[in-house]
Each structure stands twice: as structure tokens, then as C-alpha cells.
N, C-alpha and C positions, 0 to 999 in steps of 0.2 A: 682737857682731852687726854693728856698723858695719864692722869690719874684714873680715868674711866677705863682706858685701855689696859692699865695695869691690873685693875680689878677683873677685867675680862680674862686675862691670861691666868690669873689665880684660879678661876673657875674652870677654864678650858685651856690648860697649858699644853695639851696635845691637840693641835688644831689641824683640821682638814676641810676640804670643800664639802659642804652639805647642800642638799637640794634647797634652792632658793637663795643661797648665799654665794656671792661671787668669790672664786678661789683667790683671785688677785687681792680682793678686799681683805680676805682673811690674813694673807701674808702681810699686808700693810698694817693690819691691826696688831699682828704679832710683833712686828718691828717697832711699832709705836709703844706696845706694852713693854718690851725690853728696854726701850729708850726711857719710858716713863718710870720704870722700876729703878733704873740707874739714877735718874734725876732725883727721885724721891729719896733714894737710899743713901746718897752721898753724905748729906749732913746728919743722917740719923745714926744712932748707935747700934744698928743691926743690919744684917744682910738678908737678901731675899731667900726664902725657903720654898721649895716646891711642895705642892699639896700631896706629892707621892709619899711624904713623911708625915704620919699622923701619930701624935703621942709617942714619938720615938720609935714607932714600929716601921721599919723600912720595907715597903711593899716590893721593891725591886730585888730583894734577897729572899729566897725561899728555902734553900738548902743550907747556906751558910748562916751562922748565928746572927740574929738581928742586933745583938749587942756589940757587934764589931764596931770599932770607932769609925765615924765618918768625919774626915777632916777636910778643911778647905786648904787649897794650895798656899794661900798666904792671907794676911790680915792687913787692914788699913790702920794707920795710926789713929787712935781715938775710938776704935771699935772694940767693944768687949766681946771677944770671940774665943772659941776653943783653940787648941794647939794648932799651929800651922805646919804644913808639910815642908816648906822651904822658905827661905827669907826673901828671895827675889824670883817669884814665879813668872813664867812667860807663857802666853797663849801659843804663839808661834814665834820662834826665834830663828832668823836667818832663812826663812822658807821652810815649808813642810817637806820632810824627807823620810825615807824608810827607816832611818835610825830613831825616829820619834815613835816607832811602833814596836814594842817588845811585849811578847805574850806573858800573861800572868797565870793565875790559877784556873782560869776558865778555858774550856775546850772550844774556843772560837777562832782557831787559826785560819779557817776559811774566810772569816770576816776581816782579819788583819791582813791577809794577802790581798783582799780587794781594796782595803784602805791604802796599802803600799802602792798598788797600781794607780790609785787615785792621785797620789802625789806626783805622778808623771805628767799629769794634764792640769795645769794651773786654772784653766777656764772652768773645767768641771769641778775641780776642788773648791773653787770660790763659791759655787752654787750650793754645795753641800755644807761647807764650812765658811760662813760669811766672814769677811776679813775685819769688819768694824767692831772687833771685840778684843778686850785686853784685861789684864789685871791691874792696870794703872789708870788709864783715862776713863773716868766715870764708872769705875768698877763698883758693881752692886751685888756681886755674887750670882749673877744670872747670865746664861748663855743660850744661844739658840742655833739649831741646825735644820737642814732641809733634807727630806728623803722622798723618793718616789714610792708610792704605794698604789699599785693596781690602776694606774691611769691618771693619778693626780699627785701633785707635790704637797706634802704636809710639812708643817713647821712644828718642831718639837722644842720645847723650852725646858731647861733643867737648871737647878742650882749647881754650885761647884763643890758640894760636899761629896767626897769620894770614899768608898770603903777601903779600910786599911787594916793591916795586921803587923804588929810590932813596929808601927810608925812608918810603914812603907805601903805603897799602893798594892791592893790585892789583885787587881786585874791589869789591863794594859797600861804601860808606862813608857816613858822615853828613856833612852840610854843615859842621857845626862841627868835625868831626875828633876829637871826644872822646867820642862815644857809639857803642857797639859792639854793641848787640843785633841790629841788622840784618845786620852782617857775620858774626856768629856763627850767626845763623839760616840765612844762605846756606850757611855751611860745613856745618852739620848736614844741610841738604837735599841738598847735594852728596854727603855721605857716604851718605845714604839711597839715592841714585841711582848711586853708584859712583865719581863723580869730578866735579870742577868742569866739565870739558868736556862731560859728558853733559847739562848744563843748557842748552846752546846750542840755541835754537830751541824754541818751544812756544806754547801758548795760555794766556791769562789764566785761562780756565775750568779748566785743569788745576791751576793753583795754588789757585784757589778751592776745588776739591774736596779737595785734600790738606790744606788748612788748616781745613776745616769738616766734611768727610765728606758734604757735600751733593752734589747733582747739578746741574750747571750747563748752562744753555742760552743761546743768544744769537740776536739778531735784527738784520738789516740794516734800518735804518729807512727806507731808500729804497723797500723793498718789504715793508712790514709786513703781517702777517696781519690780516684784518678785525676780529678779536676781540682785538687786542693790548691795548687799554685794559682789557678785562675780565681778561686774563691778568695784567697788572700789579696790578690791584686784588686778585685772589686771591693773588698772590705776597706782597703786603704783609700780607694777613690771616694768612698762614702763616709770617710772620717771615723771609721770604727776604731775601737780600742782593741789592740791585739797583744796578748801576752803568751809567753811560752816558758816551760820549765823542764828540768831534768829530774826524774824520780830518784828518790833515795831508798835504800833497803834497810837502813837503820838510822837511829838518831845521831850516831857518830859521823854519818856522812853529810849531815846538814852543813851547807855552805863549804863543803870540801871542794878544792880546786883540782880539776883534771890535768893531765899532762899537756893538753892543748888550751889550757887557761879558760875552761868553762866551769861555772860554779854549780854544784848540785844543790837541789832543793831551794833554788833561788829564782825569784821572779824576774824575767827579762821582758822587755817590750819589743814588738816587731814594728819597724818604722818604714820599711820599704820592700818592694819586690819588683825586680827588673829582669829582662832578658837581654843578653849582649851577644854579639858575634865575636867569637874567639877562635882564631885560626880555622875558619871555615865551618865551625859548628856553633849552634845556639846554646848558650849557657844560661840556666836559670839561677839567679842570685837573690838572696834575701838579706835584708839589713836588720840587724838586731842591736838593741841598746841595753847595756848593763847599767842600772841606776846607780851603782857605786861610782861610776865615772872613771873606772880603771879596770884592770884585769880583763884584757881583750883576747879574743880568739887568735890563735897563732897558726891555724891550718890554712888551707887554700883560700885565696881571695881576701886574706887579712890585709891590713893597711900597707904592709911592706912586701906583699907577695909579687914576684916577678910576672905573674899572669897579667897584671894590669898593663904591662907594656905591649901585650898582644891585642889590646882593645883600642878602638878608634879614639884618638886623643880628645875629641869633643865629648864623646860619651863618657870617657874616663873622668874628665873635668867635671861634668855634670853630676856624676855619681859620687865623687869624692870631695867636692868642695864644701859640702855641708857637714862634714864629719865633726862630731863632738867627741870629747873624751868618753870612752866606754862604748862608742858606737862602732860597729864593724860589719863588713859584708862576709858572707860565706855561701858556698854552693848549696843549692836547695837539697841535693842528695845528702850532703853532709848534715844539713839541718835535720832531715828526717832520721838520719842515723844516730845523731848525738842527743837530740831532744826527745822528750817523752810525750809531751802534751801541748796542744795549742788551744788557746781560748780566744774567742772573738766576741766582743760586745758591740752589736750593731746599734747605733744611736738613732733616736727618734728625730724627726725633722726639727722639732722645737729645741732640741739640745744643742744643735750645731748652729752657731751664729754666722759662721763664714759661708759665703756663697761659692767658694771654690770646690766644695764637695758636692758630689752627686748624692741626692738624698733618697732614702727609702720612702715608699708609700706605706702608710700605716692605717690599719683598721683595728678597732678594739671593740669587743663585745663582752658584756657581763651576763652571767647566768648563775643558776644554782641547781643542785640536785636535792630533791626532797623525797624522803622515804614514802613509798607507796604511791607516788605520783610521777616524779621525773628522775628517780634514781634507779635506772634499769640495769646497771652493771654492764659488763663487756659482752662480746658476741657469744661467749660461752653460755649466756642466759637468753636464748632466743625468744622466750615468752615475754620478756620485759625489756630487752635491749632497745626496741623501737620506741619506748616511752622516754628515752633520754632527750634532752634538748638537741635540736638540730639547727644548723646554720648553713646558709647558702652563701657561697663565695663565687663571684664572677671574675674570672681572669680574662681581661679584655685586650691586653696588648702584650705581644711577645717581646723578649729581651732584644735590645739593640746590641748584638755582639756578632760582628762579621766573621770572627774567628771560630765561632761555635757552629758546627754543621748540623747539630741536632735541632736547634730552635726550641721554642717553648717558653713558658713563663716560670721564672724562678721566684719562689716565695718561701718564707719561714713561717711555721705555725708554732706558737708557744702557748701552752695551757698551764695556767698558774692557779693553784688552789689557795684561797685567801684565808688569812688570819689563823692559820693552823698553829703557828708558834705560840700565839697568845692563848690558845686553848689547851696547851700542855698542862697548865696548872689545874685544869678540870679533868685531867686524865686522858685527854685526846692527843692524837699525834697525826702525822701526815697520812692521808689516804693513798692508796695505790691507784694511780690515774694514768690515762692514755687517751688516744683518740683514733678514729678511722675516717677515711675520706672516700666518698662514693661519687661516681659520675651521675649527673642529673640531666643527662641528655633527653630522657623521656619527658622531663618536666620543664624544658627550656621555656623561659619567659614567665613562669609561674612563681609566685611568692607565697601564696596562702595554702601551702601544702604541709603535710607531716607524713613522712614515709611510714608505711605500715609494716606490720610484722611479716607479711608475705614478701614484701620487697626485699627485706634483709635475708630471708630464707632462700631467695632465688638470685641474689646478686652478690658478687664478691667485692670486697673493698678494693678500690684502685690503689690506694696507699694507706699507710697507717703509721703510727708512732713506732719507733724501733722496739719499744718495750713498754710495759706497764710497770711503774716504779713508784716507790713511796718517797719521792722528793717533792719540793714545793712546785717545781716546774718540769714539764716534759716538753722538749723542743726538738724539731727536726726540720731539715731543709729538703725541699722538693722541687721538681721541675716537671710541669705538665703542659699539654697543649692548651691553648686558649679555650675557654668554655666555662660551663657552670658545674660546680661541685658542691657536695653537701658534707659538712664536717659534723661528726657525732662525738663529742667529748663524753667520757664516762669514768666512773670508778671501776675497779676490777670486779668487785662484788656489788650486787644490788643493795638497795635500802641503806645507803650511806649518805647522810645529810652533809652538805657542804656548799660553799659559794666558790665561784671560779671566775677568772678573767681569761678570755681567749683573744690572742693577738695574732694578726696576720701582717707580716712585713713582706712587701712585694717590690721587685725592681721597677715594675711599671704599675699603672693604675689597677686597683682591684676593688671591687665593691663587695661588702659583706652585709647581709641582712638576715633577720630572723626568718626561719621557715616554720610556718604554722603557729608556733608558739609566740607570735608577735601580737599585734594589736587587733588582728582580724577576729571578731566574734560574731557568729551568725546563729540564727535559729529558724528552722522551718517548722512552724507551729501548725499542727493539723487543724483544719477548719472543723467547726462543730458538725456532727453527723447530720445528714439530711434526714427528713422524715420524722423528727421528734415532735412534730405537730399532731401526730396520730392520736387516736382515742386512748383512754386509759387502759382499756383491755389489750390493745395492740402493744402498748408500751410495757405492760406487765408481762406479756409473752416474751418480749425481748430481754427483759431483765430477770426472767425466771420466777415471776410472781414474788419477787423479794419484798414488794410493797403490799402484799395481799393482807397482811395482818393489821394494816393501818387504815383509818377511815378514808372516805371518798376524797376529800380535799385536804388531807393531812400533809404536813411537812415533817421532816425528821431532823433532829438536832445532831450535833457532833457525837453525843453519847449514844444515840440510837444508831447512827451510822456505824460507829465502832462495833456495836453488837452484831449488826447485819454482816459486815465485812469479815469479822473474825470467825463467825459461824461458817462462812464460805471457805476462808483460808485454812481452817482446821481440817477440811476434807482433802486438801491438796497434799499429796505425798512427795511431789517433786520440788517443793519449795519449803525450806526450813525457815520457820518464823515463829516468834512468840506472839504474833498477832500485831495489829496496828495499835499504836499508842494514841491516846486522846489528843496529843499535840498534832500528830499527823492528820487525824480526822478533822480537827479544827482548821488546819491549813487547807484541806480539801474543800470544806464548806466555804471558807473565805474566798477561794478561787472562783467558785461557781455561784455564789450567793449574790445575784445581781440586784435584788431588792433590799438588801441590808437587813433581812429578818434574822439572820444567824441560823437559818435552816434551809434545807433543800427540799424542793418539790419533786414530783415524779419525773418531770422532764429534765430537771437539773441532775437528778440522780442517774437518769439514763445516760446523760453525757459523761458523768463521772465513771459509771460502770464501763462504758466503752473505753475510756482512757485506761482504767485499771486492767482490762483484758489485754490492751495493747502492751502495757508495761509487763504483764506476766509473760507474754510471748517473747519480748526482748530479753527478759531475765533468763528464761529457759534457754534461748538461743546462745547467749553469751556464756552461760554456765557450761562450758565444754567438758569439764571434768565431772559433771553431774553430781556435784557436792550439795546441791540445793542452796548454795550461797554464792556470792560473787566477791572476788578479791579486788582490791583497789585498782590494780592495773587493768583488770577486765572492765572496770567502770568507764574508762576512757572510750572504749569501743561501744559500750552500751549507750553512752550519751550521744555519740555520733549516730548510732542507729536510730535513736529517738529524735534526731534532727538538730542536736546542739553541737556546734563546733566552737570550742572554748580555748582560751590561751592557757599557758602553763600556770599562771598565777591563780586562775580560777580552779584548775584541776587540783592544785595544792590546797586551796581553801576547802574544796569539796571533800578531799580525803581527810583533812584535819577535822572536819565537822561531822562527817557521816560514817567514817570507818571506825571499827573498834581497835583495841591495842594490837590485835593480830592482823590488822589491815583487811578485815572482813566487813562487807556491807550486806546486811540482811535485806529482805524484801521491804520491810517497813521503811527503813532509811532510804532505800532506792526510790520508792514511791515518793517519799517526802522530798527528796532532792529534786526529782523531776517536776513535782508540783510547784516547788519554790522557784525553780528556773523558769517555768512557764509563767508564773506570776510576775517574775522579774521582767521578762520580755514583754508581757502584756502591759505592764505598768509603763515601761519605757516607751513603747509605741504610742500609748495614749498621751504621754507627756510630750513626745516628739512631734508636735503638730506640724512642723515644717519639713519633716522627713529628712533632717540634716544629719542624723546620726549622733547628735549631742543634745543634752538637756541641761537646764539649770533648775535647781530646786530652791524655793524660798519657803518662808514660814507658812504661807497660805497653802502651798502644795502639800507640805507635811501635815498640816491640819486637815486638809481635804482627803488625803489618802493615807491616813495614819497607819493602819495595820499593815497595808501592803507596802507602804514606803519603808517601814521598819524591816520587812522581809528583804526588800531590795538592798537596803543599806547593809544588812547582815551578810547576804550572799556576796556582795561586792567587797566586803571587808573594810568599808569606810572609804574606799577609793573613788576617784571620779570615773564617770562613764562617758 
């Protein structure tokens, strides 16, 4: 078993939950793989090597020379290995502390600040950095770490070869030089994101989220919201991680100590927020911890401040008995005056094991923007904004806060763009993203809707993200009355491809569901025209004697159909087209050829001609700019006018198949798309004998409905119906 698991991790050493595979099982497989590698490697004269290294070419380095030596922290007796970094390496020695994290040549200080904060919470640290690893017991050169990625925890396995220069670690390292958990953690995170270089530039909140699965917000304390103290209290009640810092103006100020013993450019944690009665007034106090364990605040409300004598003895005892070295109280006003920034990482319910915390309610939804279909840009682009994905959130319960006269539902919205760091090596970078929130009062109780262009032209956003910005995540806190709201996430400019994760943290219950772009797919197919039983002369009058050149009982092939239709289309000045392709004509014949002859008779042609006239009318109506063509965003409205209500996935497939590189859909492709859709729904309804909305296809079905089944499978993109 261990051997099999070890082979599995060699092939898939970056592991995450995939459809059909249980996430817990994957984590177990990874642990077994690591254990198996250790068991196999101990007696062997070699150590485990990650597949990230192929023929000496290190994939995790793109800018730095690949020839840089990659050394292991140490070697085992009897193993023939390259030079070691130190004689007695330790994974973690005496507990993980901030001194284990010293920045190297990489511009990832944002990540290191998040790692430093991680050391303040042993429970969360143990999830990211599993403890059962060392350079002594069953050492095999293999280590594993866990990170949160867009709704799931992934296990990343790395070997312990680290890039060096002049015999020293090139990137993060410990102050003592003998502790390596932080360097290996950085390597695993670089592997997760594609390379070391992809870690340059970021925000601490990004690291917070990948280490906890939480949703992180930050506040500039020079312009705090009026309810910031209440926000801090509620965050502490929910077990959130809170950090604060004092900005520096130059590198020389890093960790400089002020006259009142506060350290600049240093990460503090916030551990408490209380209100006390002091000489007839209410004082707001905040408790802060310096991870150094020393150098404490000497201003008002410090440990030895005489103000404590004016506080009720029981309250004083309760607030001061937990004091640790480096922990101190200060007045909230002094906190705002001296500190520059506050960061809050609100944890998900599954992160907090303790029941003593009030937990957030979490909803997560995944979506994407696709050029020409669902990437409509921001409200500056009214013709396409409405095509963006739309989400419905139902705020059902107001906050339970008797001290808050406003009432309402507090919630956080975080919009994360996925995998953008990994795409830097392909020349991509972060999109500029944001979102808007609209009241859905007019559509209360409905779910299968997609707000139209006219709605956004006549309705203002109730709330929106503070800004559109090119960071991984845009996050804001809101408070709105209970009700239904629609969230529209978007890139700033249209036609930007990307995947995203939308999360809603609410103090009370909230339900989030797709709006329109969900699983609801409907089609109102027009019934066949009445009166096609008429005589040949009557039918010829209806179709303009198009059949007059053919014998009495003649049928026309796809090639003859093409000749007829293209003669007609050539006379139309309002529709730009190179004519119908033979492929489109074959699809038309296939739809209406009930006897399997491969040809159309007069009655069948009459039915087809009626459809084409209907399609021409829709095409002209949707072509508002009178260009004679239709762009892919207009296609959505055209399909709805024709009776097809499709989801986002199908709109994306249609654009990819029928639009050209300029996102233009000509009349030939428009007709071909509608004919194929009609064929799809006719096929489905024929196979759905029980009217259940689901079908199963076996080999007999495929054989019996060969050509039309291939059309169905093509349009659906191979997915299930």
C-alpha cells in the first residue's frame, strides 16, 4: 500500500480534490505517500526527488539561473548525497517563531508576514505545517504542507532541496540557519503557484486566506469606520485572527522602537477588546500582543498604569489575570493614533474546532468570465455588463445585536480571481476586478432569471465594491436589510477570460444561488405551421415558387437546397453573408427529413422556409446597429427571442463554436446554431419518454439516432443532460 501511494505522489505530488474523488481520501493518500517514501528511502542510498526537477532543470526558478546549487539541509550516514547546508538540521526547533522567518532575495515579504502571524496560532499552524516531520526520524527527503485554494484544502509535497548561493539559502531562512520549516513552506507555496518568481508582490491578506481558508479584510486606521470597535469585538467573538502594524517611511525604521515602546514595521496581534467604567465614563480598551514577548506599551492603560485603580476590582482582575509577556492593554483612541493598519482574517466554520466561538455562516460559489459570452466588463459598458454571471443572495435573519439601533444583516463579500499567479509565466497577470449589488425586490421568490440590459440602465446599484483593483481579491463589508439581492462580479474591461470564487460570510443565515445561469434550460419550440397539407400550387405560392424548376414529385438534396437559399440570400442587402455552407444545409435537411431519404419534399421545404423567415426577422431585430451581422453578446438576446433559455456553459460553447475571432456571428452560423439547438431539444424530448427531464443514452440509442445524437453530444460539449 505504501509503495502504491508513493508512486501516486510521484505522478501527482500537487494534490487537490477533483470531481469524483473525496478530498479527505486524497489527503490520506498523500500522508500514506509521504510515509511510504520515508519507509522505502531509509535503507536506500538515495533520497526522494520531486518531479518538479527534470534533467537538472528546476521548474520553480525562471529568472534566477537554473544552475544555482540546490542543497539539502543535511544528509544521513550512508547516503551518497551532495553537499549539506548544516550538520544538524531541524525542521522545527523549540516551536515555530517569527525568528524562523528571514526574507531572502525574493520580494515576498507579504507572504512572510502572513507566515509570522501563523506562528501565533498553534492550531492553525499545525494544519498548514504538519508536525510529524523531521530530519531525523524516518527522514527520506520528503515533506508536505497544506494550503487552502478557492474552497478546498490541497496537499503539496516537496523534496528538501533548496536553492542556494555561495552555500547559503537564496530565499527565506531562519536566523539561526539550522531550522528549515519556513524555507520548505515557501518552496511548497511556490510550487502551488507555479514558481518562486510568481510570489513577488502581494498582500498579507492573501497569505492569511491560503493558510486559514478565511476571508480577510483590512482597515486604514487613519480613516476608520465609526463602528470599528464593534467590528473588532465581533471578530474576536468569532475566533478571527487580528493583526496590526505601524507603517515605516524608510528601511531604516524597520523594527525601530518608539518612545512609548511600540515597534515600527512589526506585526502585532490583537487579542481582546473591552469597555470598562472608569470614573463615570466608558473607556474602550484594546489588548495587543507583541510576539517578541517583550517591549510593551508604556502609555495609558499599560500594566502598571494607575488608571487600573479606578476600575471595578472584579473587572480589573478579569482583564489582567491572563497577561502574558508582551501583551498589554491600551486605549482604543491611542490605538487609532499610533497604529496604521488593522487586518482581520475571519475564519470559516470548519477551521475553528472550539465551540466557544460564534461562527460565520459561509456560502461559496464558483464561476468564470469568458470572452464574448460572460465577460461583460463593469457598468461603464452597458451593452455587455448584463451578460456577466449573476448571483442571488437571500439575507434571511438580521443581526442579534441589542446595542445596534440600525438593525440589518451584516455580511462580507469576497471576490477572488483564481490561478492568476500560475499564469504569470504565460505573460498573464491579475485582472482588475470588482462587483456590484442590486436589490431584487421585483423578482422576489424567483430563481430562474437573468437581469436584462434594461434593468441595469434603469436601476442603480444598492452597494458595490469600494474599487476595481488588480489584486487577487476584492472584499468589502456591508449591512443591508433582510431581503434578496443580486451580486454581479466582473472585470473592469469586457472580454477578459478568468475563473473566480465568490464567497459570502454572513453573521446569520444567508442563501446564495445561481440566477439564470444555473441548471435551468428551457426551449419553447414553435409547432409546425398549420395548413401545410395544401395542394402543391398553394404551397408554391407560399414559398414564392422556389420549387417551380423541380418535377412534380421531386425532392431536393442539401446541395440543391444550398443553391436555392443562396440565390435568395444574395438579394438581401440588410444581412451580410457569404451564403449558407453545405454543412448548414445538411443540418437543415437532417432536422426535417422524417423519412430518412436525405432530401426534402415540398412540404418539408415549406416548414424550413417558414423557420428561415422567422430567423431572418430575429436577426434583423437584434442587429440594432444595422451592421448586417451580430456580435456574440447580442446572440444571447437572439436565442431568448427564438425561445431558448440557456445557461452560461452553453452560451460559452455557442460563442466558441459559432463566432469568429472578432466575436461576430454571421447569418449562416446563426441559422446553424438554431437548427442544432432545435435538433438537440427534439432529440431530448423524444428520448425523455417519462418527461422526467433526464435521459440515459446506451449503445442502442446511439446506433438508432446516430447523426442527431452526435449533434446533441457536440452542442452539450460531452456533458450530461
